[in-house]
C-alpha positions in Angstrom: 0.0 -0.2 0.0 1.4 3.4 -0.8 -1.4 5.5 0.5 0.2 7.1 3.7 -2.7 9.7 4.7 -5.6 10.6 3.8 1.5 29.2 -24.0 2.8 29.0 -21.9 -0.1 30.4 -23.6 -2.1 32.2 -21.4 -5.8 33.3 -22.4 -6.8 36.7 -22.2 -8.8 38.0 -24.8 -11.9 38.4 -22.7 -9.6 39.9 -19.9 -9.0 43.5 -20.4 -6.6 44.2 -17.9 -4.5 41.1 -18.5 -5.0 41.6 -22.5 -3.6 45.0 -21.7 -0.5 44.0 -19.9 0.5 41.1 -22.1 0.0 43.3 -25.6 2.8 42.9 -27.8 4.4 39.5 -26.0 3.7 36.8 -28.4 4.7 34.2 -25.5 1.8 35.1 -23.5 -1.8 34.8 -25.1 -4.2 34.8 -22.0 -5.3 32.9 -19.0 -7.7 32.0 -16.7 -11.2 32.4 -11.5 -13.1 33.0 -6.1 -13.1 37.0 -4.6 -10.5 36.2 -2.3 -11.7 33.8 0.3 -10.1 32.9 3.5 -8.3 29.6 3.6 -6.3 28.3 6.7 -3.3 30.5 5.5 -5.2 33.6 4.6 -6.3 34.3 1.1 -6.3 31.7 -1.8 -3.2 31.7 -3.6 -3.3 32.3 -7.3 -3.7 28.8 -8.8 -1.9 27.8 -12.2 -3.4 24.9 -14.1 -1.4 22.2 -15.8 -2.6 20.3 -18.4 -1.6 16.5 -19.6 0.1 14.7 -22.6 -0.9 16.2 -25.8 -3.5 18.6 -24.2 -4.2 22.2 -23.9 -5.4 24.8 -21.3 -8.9 24.4 -22.6 -9.5 21.2 -20.8 -9.5 23.4 -17.5 -12.5 25.7 -18.7 -15.3 23.7 -16.5 -13.0 24.1 -13.6 -12.2 27.6 -13.9 -16.1 28.4 -14.4 -16.7 26.3 -10.9 -13.7 28.4 -9.2 -15.2 31.7 -10.7 -18.6 30.7 -9.4 -17.2 30.1 -5.9 -15.8 33.7 -6.1 -12.1 33.3 -7.4 -11.2 36.3 -9.1 -10.4 35.4 -13.0 -7.0 37.4 -12.8 -6.0 35.1 -9.8 -6.0 31.9 -12.2 -4.2 30.6 -15.1 -4.0 27.7 -17.3 -0.6 27.0 -19.2 -0.5 25.5 -22.9 3.0 23.9 -23.1 4.3 24.4 -26.8 5.0 20.8 -27.5 2.4 19.2 -25.4 3.4 15.4 -26.3 6.3 13.4 -24.4 9.2 12.0 -26.6 9.5 8.3 -27.0 12.8 8.5 -25.1 13.3 11.4 -23.0 16.8 11.4 -23.5 16.7 11.9 -27.6 15.6 14.9 -29.5 12.1 14.5 -31.3 10.6 16.7 -33.4 7.4 18.8 -32.1 7.7 16.9 -29.0 9.3 17.9 -25.4 11.4 16.3 -22.7 10.9 16.6 -19.1 13.3 19.3 -18.9 11.7 21.4 -21.9 8.4 21.1 -19.6 10.0 22.0 -16.4 11.5 25.2 -18.1 8.3 26.2 -19.5 6.3 25.9 -16.3 9.2 27.7 -14.6 8.8 30.5 -16.9 4.9 30.5 -16.4 5.2 30.7 -12.4 7.7 33.3 -12.4 5.4 35.6 -14.6 2.2 34.6 -12.8 3.9 35.4 -9.9 5.0 38.9 -10.9 1.2 39.6 -12.3 -0.1 38.5 -9.1 2.5 39.9 -6.8 2.1 36.5 -5.0 4.8 35.2 -3.0 3.6 31.7 -3.6 1.0 30.2 -5.8 -0.8 26.9 -6.2 -0.2 24.4 -8.8 -3.0 21.9 -10.3 -1.9 19.2 -12.7 -3.3 16.4 -14.6 -1.7 13.4 -15.7 1.6 14.3 -17.4 1.3 18.0 -16.3 1.8 16.4 -12.4 5.4 15.5 -13.7 6.3 19.0 -14.7 4.7 20.4 -11.4 6.8 17.8 -9.3 9.9 18.4 -11.6 9.9 22.0 -11.0 9.4 21.7 -7.4 12.0 19.2 -6.6 14.6 21.0 -8.7 14.3 24.6 -7.0 10.8 25.6 -7.1 9.5 24.6 -3.7 9.6 28.0 -2.2 7.3 29.5 -5.1 4.4 26.8 -4.3 1.9 26.8 -1.4 -0.2 23.7 -2.8 0.5 21.0 -5.6 -2.6 19.0 -6.6 -2.0 16.1 -8.6 -4.8 14.5 -10.8 -4.5 11.1 -12.1 -0.8 11.5 -12.3 1.3 8.3 -13.0 3.5 9.1 -10.3 5.0 5.7 -10.2 4.7 5.0 -14.2 2.3 3.5 -16.3 4.5 0.4 -16.4 7.9 -0.7 -14.6 9.9 -2.6 -17.1 13.5 -2.9 -17.9 12.9 -2.2 -21.7 12.3 1.7 -22.8 14.2 3.1 -19.8 14.4 6.2 -21.5 10.3 6.8 -21.3 9.3 9.2 -18.9 6.4 7.1 -18.2 8.5 4.1 -17.0 8.6 3.7 -13.2 12.1 2.2 -13.4 13.2 4.8 -15.5 15.8 7.9 -14.1 13.3 10.4 -14.4 10.6 8.8 -12.2 13.1 7.0 -10.1 14.7 10.7 -9.4 11.3 12.1 -8.2 10.5 9.3 -5.9 13.6 8.5 -4.3 13.9 8.9 -0.5 11.7 7.9 2.5 9.1 10.9 1.5 8.1 11.2 -2.3 7.3 14.8 -2.1 9.6 17.7 -1.4 9.2 19.4 1.8 7.4 22.9 1.7 4.4 22.8 -0.3 1.1 20.7 0.6 0.6 17.9 -1.7 -2.5 16.2 -2.6 -3.2 13.3 -5.0 -6.5 12.5 -6.5 -6.6 9.2 -8.2 -9.5 6.4 -9.4 -10.5 3.3 -7.7 -9.8 0.9 -10.8 -11.1 2.9 -13.6 -7.9 4.8 -14.9 -6.5 3.3 -17.8 -2.9 4.4 -16.8 -3.0 2.6 -13.5 -3.7 -0.8 -14.4 -2.1 -4.3 -13.5 -2.3 -5.3 -17.2 -0.4 -4.1 -20.0 -3.5 -4.2 -22.3 -3.6 -0.5 -22.6 0.0 -0.1 -23.6 0.1 -2.2 -26.1 1.3 -5.3 -24.1 -1.8 -7.5 -22.8 -1.2 -10.1 -20.5 2.0 -8.6 -19.7 2.0 -7.4 -15.7 2.9 -3.7 -15.8 4.2 -3.8 -11.9 1.8 -0.8 -11.3 -1.7 -0.9 -9.6 -4.7 1.7 -8.9 -2.8 3.0 -6.0 0.4 4.0 -7.9 -0.8 7.5 -8.3 -0.5 8.1 -4.4 2.5 9.4 -2.9 4.3 8.7 0.5 4.0 12.0 2.2 1.1 13.4 0.4 -2.5 13.6 1.1 -4.2 10.7 -1.1 -7.9 10.8 -1.9 -9.5 8.0 -3.9 -12.6 9.4 -6.0 -14.4 6.0 -7.0 -15.1 5.0 -10.2 -13.9 8.2 -12.0 -11.5 7.6 -15.2 -8.1 8.9 -15.8 -9.3 12.6 -17.1 -12.3 12.6 -14.8 -9.9 12.5 -11.6 -9.1 16.2 -12.7 -12.0 17.8 -14.5 -15.4 15.7 -12.8 -17.4 18.1 -10.3 -16.0 15.4 -7.7 -12.5 16.6 -8.5 -13.3 20.2 -8.2 -14.6 19.8 -4.8 -11.2 18.5 -3.7 -9.2 20.5 -5.5 -11.1 23.5 -4.1 -11.2 22.3 -0.8 -7.4 21.4 -0.4 -6.6 24.9 -1.6 -9.2 27.1 0.0 -9.3 25.3 3.3 -13.1 24.9 3.2 -16.0 23.4 1.3 -17.1 25.3 -2.0 -20.5 27.1 -1.7 -21.6 25.6 -5.1 -20.7 22.8 -7.4 -22.7 24.1 -10.4 -21.6 27.0 -12.9 -23.3 30.3 -12.4 -23.9 31.8 -15.7 -22.9 35.3 -16.6 -25.1 37.9 -18.2 -22.5 38.4 -21.3 -20.2 35.9 -22.2 -17.0 36.7 -24.5 -15.2 33.7 -26.0 -11.7 33.8 -27.7 -8.6 31.5 -27.7 -5.8 30.1 -29.9 -5.9 28.1 -32.9 -3.3 25.7 -33.0 -1.2 23.8 -35.6 -0.8 19.9 -36.1 2.4 19.6 -38.3 2.5 16.2 -39.7 -0.4 15.3 -37.7 1.6 15.8 -34.5 -0.7 18.1 -31.8 1.0 21.1 -30.5 0.2 24.4 -29.0 2.0 26.3 -31.6 -0.3 29.5 -33.0 -1.5 29.1 -36.3 -1.9 32.0 -38.5 -4.2 32.4 -41.3 -7.0 30.3 -39.9 -10.5 31.4 -40.2 -13.0 30.9 -37.3 -17.0 31.6 -37.9 -19.3 31.0 -35.3 -23.3 30.7 -35.6 -26.0 30.4 -33.3 -27.7 27.0 -34.0 -31.1 25.2 -32.9 -30.5 22.8 -30.0 -33.0 20.6 -31.6 -32.0 20.5 -35.2 -28.4 22.1 -35.3 -29.5 24.2 -37.9 -28.4 27.8 -38.1 -30.2 30.9 -36.7 -28.8 33.2 -39.6 -25.7 34.4 -40.5 -22.6 34.3 -38.7 -22.4 36.0 -35.1 -18.3 36.4 -35.2 -15.8 35.7 -37.8 -12.0 36.4 -37.5 -8.9 35.4 -38.9 -5.9 34.5 -36.9 -2.5 36.5 -37.1 0.8 35.5 -36.1 -0.2 35.0 -32.5 -2.8 32.5 -33.6 -5.5 34.1 -31.7 -9.3 34.3 -32.7 -12.2 36.4 -31.0 -13.5 38.0 -28.6 -17.0 36.8 -29.8 -19.9 38.1 -27.8 -22.7 35.5 -27.4 -25.4 34.8 -24.7 -25.0 31.9 -22.1 -28.1 29.9 -23.5 -26.9 29.8 -27.0 -26.0 26.5 -28.6 -23.1 27.2 -31.1 -21.4 26.0 -34.1 -17.8 27.1 -34.7 -16.4 26.5 -37.9 -12.3 26.3 -38.3 -11.1 26.4 -41.6 -7.3 26.3 -41.9 -4.7 25.5 -44.4 -4.2 22.1 -45.2 -6.9 20.3 -42.8 -10.3 19.6 -43.0 -12.6 22.1 -42.4 -14.1 21.4 -38.9 -17.6 22.1 -37.7 -17.6 22.1 -33.9 -20.7 21.7 -32.1 -21.0 23.0 -28.4 -23.4 23.3 -25.8 -23.9 26.8 -24.5 -21.3 28.4 -22.7 -22.5 29.7 -19.4 -19.3 31.8 -18.4 -16.7 33.7 -20.4 -13.4 31.9 -21.5 -10.4 33.0 -23.3 -9.0 29.5 -23.6 -11.7 28.2 -26.3 -8.9 26.8 -28.2 -9.2 25.0 -31.4 -7.2 22.2 -33.5 -8.6 21.0 -36.4 -10.5 17.6 -36.5 -8.1 14.4 -37.9 -7.6 14.3 -41.5 -10.1 12.1 -43.3 -8.7 8.8 -44.1 -9.0 5.3 -45.7 -11.6 4.2 -43.2 -13.8 7.1 -44.2 -13.6 6.4 -47.7 -17.0 6.1 -49.5 -19.0 7.7 -46.4 -21.2 10.7 -47.3 -20.5 12.6 -44.1 -18.3 11.9 -40.9 -19.4 13.0 -37.4 -17.2 12.6 -34.7 -18.5 12.9 -30.7 -16.0 13.6 -28.3 -15.4 14.1 -24.6 -11.9 16.0 -23.8 -12.4 16.2 -20.3 -13.1 12.4 -19.8 -13.7 9.1 -21.6 -16.8 7.2 -22.5 -17.5 4.4 -20.0 -19.4 1.7 -20.7 -22.0 0.4 -18.9 -21.0 3.2 -16.6 -22.6 5.9 -19.0 -25.2 6.8 -21.2 -23.3 6.9 -24.3 -25.6 7.1 -27.6 -24.8 8.9 -31.1 -27.5 8.8 -33.7 -29.9 6.9 -31.3 -27.4 4.1 -30.7 -24.6 2.8 -28.7 -21.3 3.2 -30.5 -19.6 0.0 -31.7 -16.0 1.7 -31.2 -16.2 2.3 -27.5 -14.9 -0.6 -25.5 -16.8 -1.8 -22.3 -15.2 -1.8 -19.1 -12.4 0.5 -17.9 -13.0 3.6 -19.9 -10.2 4.1 -22.9 -12.0 6.0 -25.5 -12.7 9.8 -25.7 -13.8 9.6 -29.6 -16.4 7.8 -31.4 -17.1 7.9 -35.3 -20.3 7.9 -37.2 -20.1 7.4 -40.8 -23.2 8.2 -43.0 -24.0 7.4 -46.5 -24.4 10.4 -49.3 -28.0 10.4 -49.1 -27.8 11.2 -45.3 -25.7 14.6 -45.7 -27.3 17.4 -44.0 -29.3 15.8 -41.7 -28.9 16.2 -38.0 -27.2 13.9 -35.8 -28.1 13.6 -31.9 -24.9 12.7 -29.7 -25.8 12.1 -25.8 -23.6 11.8 -22.9 -25.5 11.3 -19.6 -27.3 14.4 -19.3 -25.6 16.4 -21.9 -26.8 16.5 -25.5 -25.8 18.2 -28.7 -27.3 18.3 -32.1 -24.7 18.2 -35.1 -25.2 18.3 -39.0 -23.8 16.0 -41.1 -21.3 18.3 -43.8 -20.3 16.5 -46.8 -17.1 14.5 -46.7 -16.4 15.4 -50.6 -15.8 18.8 -49.5 -13.1 17.7 -47.1 -15.4 18.8 -44.2 -16.0 16.8 -40.7 -18.6 17.6 -37.8 -17.7 17.4 -34.0 -20.1 16.9 -31.4 -17.9 18.2 -28.5 -18.9 17.5 -25.2 -18.1 20.1 -22.5 -18.9 18.0 -19.5 
């Protein structure tokens, strides 16, 4: 048992103060919200949120909204988008458009330094999901402990996703030099900051005893569901949540807030704003590799759509083209509007994102073009994806329906899939497609694949 005790891309388009302060600095494009609420040590410290492998700041949107709904000021929060969010296959070897653990540590250190300056805070709190927890621990262990009041590690594979004698160069190998260095000593946490780990009770695909989720079915991984826990930290089990939900689920929000604020949140629900401003970053995927590098020359259009049919209600309510900083917006919408966001970028499929209403403003509505249409899509009149960035589809745990049917490409048991694909015949182009995940319902339209278009019903919750 290891349990012992219980862009940098900021997003600021909707934040006039930060936007003005950061104007002209291409490294910082905007970010992240409780009026200062007393904690055990006084005020809630500023909070910096750190995403996982291949992800970006936008995954923290619902967490930020919940923080704001509990009074945390927007300017007291920030979410980082690492320039190259994907890990190298071997941490020691250069790999185009991928980052090493040292790359991530340096970029996080830069973000911490700038955020502390902006907020005039002596210490800040760090909250990380998955790989993001590695950069947090690496930063704290290697000189950053005095800057950090709290470190919350959500679904972080702190002892690896496997412990094997091969692939020792992988940062995810518990026997490799990176994790052995972080975990050495009687206590596995660095003195100073208060550490909290949040983990699943058996539903995290990267904390499994069998290697089937890392390409080696039947091979013992050497890790267990307890592997995210750390000696010397407060370690909490959140039940049957998946790898991402232990960071982005309302249950996770409660524990993050309580640990940092020193008290229960006053509400879990998101309180809508009267006026909602949206903006974000369009990012590049060179050679199919996801990055958070800004993409210029992309066009973003936004339409209000019917929640029942997905049909547009008139012309675009926003249209803009990205410049060198990759920023789009701001767009002014109402908190009850269902939206279609159309991203057109050079060399990529035109992507039609269908989204539930945005109850609050955000300047990290970051956009990447959907995957290109491939050989599996040959002959399809239209391709519709249903995606869940802040979690996976768990069957039979969840209600998952696309076009009135449970998807066949989502595996049962431990949740592993966050995307499901529907292919329609040419005669069905233009019709509505209903996507349902538990209580969230989005209606997308089927766009013609012959025009290199793809529709995405993107779940927010």
